[in-house]
N, C-alpha and C positions, 0 to 999 in steps of 0.2 A: 636369299639362299636358304634351303632347307638343310638343317644339320641332322646327322644320324644320331641315334640314341646314345651311343658312346660319347660323342662330343657334348651332347646336352648334359650328360651326367658329369663330365669334366667341368662344364660351366657352372652347374649347380653346386659343385664342390669348392668353388673359389671362396676364400675366406670372406665372410660378410663384413668384417671390420675393414679389410683392404678395399673391397668394392665400394663401401660407403665413403671411405677416404678419397678414392679416385673420383667419386661423384661430387667432391667438394664439401662433404658434410663434416662438421667438426664434432669429434667424439669426446664425450665427457666420462670421466672415471678411469680407473687404472686396472679394473678387474680383468682376469684372463677369460672369463666366460660371458660377462654381460657388460655392455656399454650403452650409453644413452646419447641422444643428440636431438636438436630441434628438428621437428618433422617438416620437410620441404613441401609437403603435400597440402598444407593449410597454414593459416597464420598462427604459428606456434610461438608462444612466449616462454614456455617452460619445457625443458627437454622431455618430450612425451613419447618419442620414438625409441623403442627398445631393441637392441641388437643382441641376439643370442648366438654365441659362437659354437657351442656344442651341437646345436640343432641347425646352425647356419641359416637362420631366418630372422626376419624383422617383424615388428608389430608396433603400430602406433596406438596407444591406449587413449588417444583423444579422438582421432578421426576414424579409427577402426581398421585402417588399411594394414595389410600384412602380406607376407609371402616369402619366397626364396630370393636369391640374389638376382635372378633374371627378372622377377617381378619388380624388384627394387629399381633396377635400371629402367624398365618399361615405364614405371610410374613417375620417377624423378625426371627422366629425359623425354617423356611423352613419346616413346618409341613403340613400334609394333614388336611382336615376339621375335621374328627373325632379325629385325634391326637391332634389338637389344642383345641378342646372341652375337651378332657381328661386332657390336661395340665391345663386348667382353672379350671376344677372340682377339681383336686388335689391341685392346688396352693391356691385356695380360699375356699376349703372345701364346695363346692356347693352341696346341697342335690339333688339327682337324682331321678326323678319320674320314677317308674317302667313302662316300656313300654309294651303295649299290642299289640297283632297281628293286631287288627283292628284300633289301634291308628294312627293318622297322624304323620309322621316322616319327619324330615328335610333331604334333600339330603346330602350324604356324600362327594360329589364333587361339585366344583364350576367351571363352564365353562364360558369363555368370550362369550358375546352375542353381537348382533348387534341392534342398534336402527333402527327405521323405515326409517331413512334417509341413512342408510348404515354406519354410523360412529360407531366405537367400543365403547361399554359401559361395564365396569366391576366393580364388578361382579354382576350377577343376579342369581336368584335361578335356579337350574337345574331341579327341579321337582315341581309338584303341591303341594299346601299347605305349601310352604316354606315361611318363613317371608321375607318381602321385604328387600333388602340390605340397610344398613345405609346410603349409599351415597345419596339415593333418598330423605333423610330427610333434605338436605340443600345445599350441595356444588356442586354436579356433575350434569351437564346438557349435552345433546348431543351438539357436536361442531357446528351443523348447526342451532341450536336454536329451533329445533322442540322438542316437548315433547317426552320423552322416554317411550314407552309402554312395557307391559309385553311381553317377547319373549319365555316364557317357555311352551307355548301351552295351558295355562289355564288363566282364568281371573286374572287381576292384584291383588296382595295381598293388603289388606287394609293398609293404612298408619298408623304409630304409633299413639296412642291416643293423644300424646301431640300436634300433628299438628292440632287436632280438638278442644281439650279441654284446650288450654293454654292461653285463653283470658278471661277477666272479662266482666261482663254484662255492656253494654254501658249505661244502666239506672243509674248505680252508678255515672257515670260522670255527666249526666244530672241533677240528684237530688242534687249533691254536688256543682254545680256551684254557685259562690257567689262573691260579691265585698266587703264582710264584714270581711274577714280575716284580722288579724293584718298586714299581708304583704301588702294587697291591700290598707289598710288605710295609712300605712306608705309611700308607693310609692307616694301617692298624697300629704300627709302632708310634705314630704321632698322635694317636687318640682320636682320629676323625671318625673311624668306624670300628666296631668290634669284629671279631673273627666271623661271627654269624652274619652280621650285616654285610661284610665283605663278600661272603659266599652268595648272599642274595644279589648283591650288586653285579657280581661277575656273571651270574646266570641271566640277570635282567638285561644287561648291556652286552653280553657275550664277549667280555673282555678277553683278549688273547695275549700271548707272549711270543716275542720274536726269539730267534736262536741266541741273540746276544743280550737277552734280558729286558728288552724294551717292551712296553705295553702297547697292544694294538687296539686302538679305538675304531671299531668297525662302523662304517656308514652303511646302514641297512634301511631300505625304504619301507613304506607301509605295506607293500606287497611282499615283504620279506626277501627282496632281491638285494644282493650284496653289491653295492656300487664300488666301494674301495675300502681301504683301511689306513689309518694314520698311525705310524709307529713313532712313539715318543719315549724319551729317556728321562728318568727322575733320580734325584739324589735321595739319600736316606731321610732327609728332612721334608720330603714330599714336595720339593720345589724342582721345577724342570731344569735339566742341564742346558744352560743357555748356549754352550759351545757346540751342542749337537742339534742340528736342525732336524725337524720331523722328516720322516721318510714315508713315502706313499707305497702301499702294497702294489698298486697297478704299475708303478715304476719298477719295483723290484721284479715283477713278473712280465716285464715288457716283451721278453722273447718267447713267452708261452701264452700270451693273451689270445682270446678267440679272434678270428678274422673279423674285421670290421668294428673292433672294440672302440667305443668313443666314451670318454669319461663324462658322467653326469653325477656330480656330487649331491648329497642331500644332508639334512640336519642329522647330527649324531643323536640317536635315540628315537628317530622317526618311526622305527619299526614298532614302537610301543602303541602306535595308533591302530594297529591291526587287531581285529577281533576274530576269535576262533569260531564264531557262530553260536556260541553258548553264552554270550555276554561277558566273555573274559578277554582281557588284553593278552598280548603275546607273552607277558611275564607272569601270567596266572592271576593277576588282580582283576577285580570286577571292572567291566567296561562301562563308562559313564561319559557321555558326550558333554556333560556339564563340567567335567573336570578341567581345571585351569591348566593350560600348557605354559610352563615357565621356560624361557629361553635365556641361557647364560652364554658367556663367551667361551669358557674352557670346558673341555670334557670332564676334567677332574671335578669341577664344581658341580656339574650335573650328576655325576656318579654319587658324590657324597650327599648332596641335597636330596636325592631320591630316597635315601634311607631315613633322613631326619624329617622330611615333609612328604610322606608317601601319598597324601591325598592329591598331589599334583603330578603331572607328567613332565619330567625334566628333560630338556634337550639342550644341545650346545651347537652354536654356529661354527665353532672352531677358530673364531677371530672376527673382528669387526668387518674386515674386507670380505668375509664370506656371507654376510647378510645380503643375499641376492633375492629379488622378488620371486623368481621362478621356483625357489625352494619352498615358498610358503603356500603353494597351491593346495597341498594336502591339509592345510590348517584352516582353510576357509570354513566359516561357520562355527569356529571354536573360540573360546576365551583365551587370548594370548597375552602374556605379560613378559616383557623383556627386563632383564636385570643387567645393565651395563656395568663394567668396571668403573672405578673413579680415578680422577687425576686432578692436579691443582687448578687447572683452568676450565674444567667441565667439558673438555673436548669430546670425550667418549659419550657422555650423556647426550650432547647435541647431535653427534653423528648417529647414535642409535635412534634418536627421535626423528631425524631426517629419514633414516632407513625405514622406520615404521610408517611414516607418511608416504614414502615412495611405494611401499608394498600396498597400502590401502588405495593409493591412486591408480596403480597399474593393474591390480588384480580384481577390480570391481568388487571391493570389499564391503559394499553397502549392505549386503545381506548377512554380514557377520558383525559381531561385537567389535568395537574399535580396539586396535592393538594399544595396549598401555605400556608405557616405559616407566618403570619404577624409579622414583627419586630418592629411594631409601639411602643409598650411599652418598648422594649429593647433599642430602639434608643432615645426615647423622655421622658420617665419617669425620674423624678429626683431621686437622690440617696436616699432621704428620702422616696419617694413613693415606690421605690424598697424594701426598708427596711420593709415597711408595707405590701408588697406583694399585691399591688393593682390590680384590674382588669380593664377591659375596661371602665365600667361605672364610677368608681372612677376617672379614668384619664380624661374622657370627662367632668365630672361635677366639678372637682376640679380646672381645669385649669392646665397648665403645663409650667414651665420655668426651663429648665435644667441648673443649675448653676455649674455643675461639670466640 
C-alpha cells in the first residue's frame, strides 16, 4: 500500500523511544532527549545506537546506520518501505488519510544516493515531493565536508519546521538583562565578585531577571540563537532555594511559542564560541581556538569562574544528567576540561568520566584533543567537603586542607 504524504508525516512523528521499545530494543538511560541501546543491526556489545528524541532519529556510532523511525523499522525488521509503514500504522493505530490520485505520495523504495563530492549518503528520497530523510536533521554529513544536496532530480525538500522555529526571540534576552536579581546581589554581597566583575559577567552571559526576582540563565548557542532559559532562585547566601525548582522559559511561554517549536537545549555559555569576524568572541574578548573550554555543572560556577579565570571559556551543563553527546558537537576540535562536583563515594567523578568517554566514542572525537575530567576535587577536597558535595567555587573560596 502507498500512503499519502500526510500519513507518512504522522508516521515519521511517532516517538523514536516508543518505536524502539515496540521493536523489542532495551533502552538505557533516563534522559528525556537521548537514550542508548544495543544496535540490533550488528554484533554490538556496548550500547552504540543513539536515539535522539528532539530530532526523532537514531544513529549507530559503530556501524554507521541511522535514519528516522520508518528507517529504523525497515532495518530492524528487514521490511520494505511500505511494509514498514504498514507495521507502524497497525502497531500504533495511526489514522490513515485516504489518498487521492492527484495527491503527492512518498516513494515506496529508498535507494542509496551520492553526494556531490562522490561520497555515499543514505538514505535520500527516490521521488519528488518526498520528505527529507531524518539524517539531514542533525547527525549525517558527507565525509568530504561538503554540503549534501538533493539528488532525486527535484529541488531539495524543505527542512523540518523545528530547524527554523525552535528558537526564542532574542529580544526576550535583551529586555530581561539585569543585575538586580537576588542571585546577582548575593554574588557581590558574598564576595564572589566585585560590582564591576558582576557587570562584566551579566553582559557576557546575558543574565536576566524574572518578574519575581529569579535569575534567568539563558541557553544561547554558537549561532546566537536562543534555545531556552532556566529561571532559578537564590538565597542571600548565594545558595539555591532548594524548595523552588527551576522553571524553563519555553514552559512559561508555551501558549505563545512559534508553530512547530521543538526544544533543543545547549550548554550554558555556548554562545561564547561565536566570533564576530574580527577575531573577537561574542563577549568582546579575543578569539583563540586554543583557549581551554571548562565545563562545570552549575551556571553559578561558570559565571563566577569566568571572572577569576578569564583565559578560559566557562560553560555549564546545568546538571550531570544534561551531559548529552549531541550538545558537544560545537566543541569538536577544542580543548575541553570537565570539573565535576565531588561526593563521598566519587560517584560524580565516575559519571562525568563515563560521559566524557561516551562523547568521544559517539562524536568521532579522534580529530580533537581528548576530553579531560579534572580530579582536582577528588584529590584535594576534605572528607567534610565531600560529604557536603561541594563544587569548584566552594572549593576555591573555602580553602582546602585535606586532613584525611
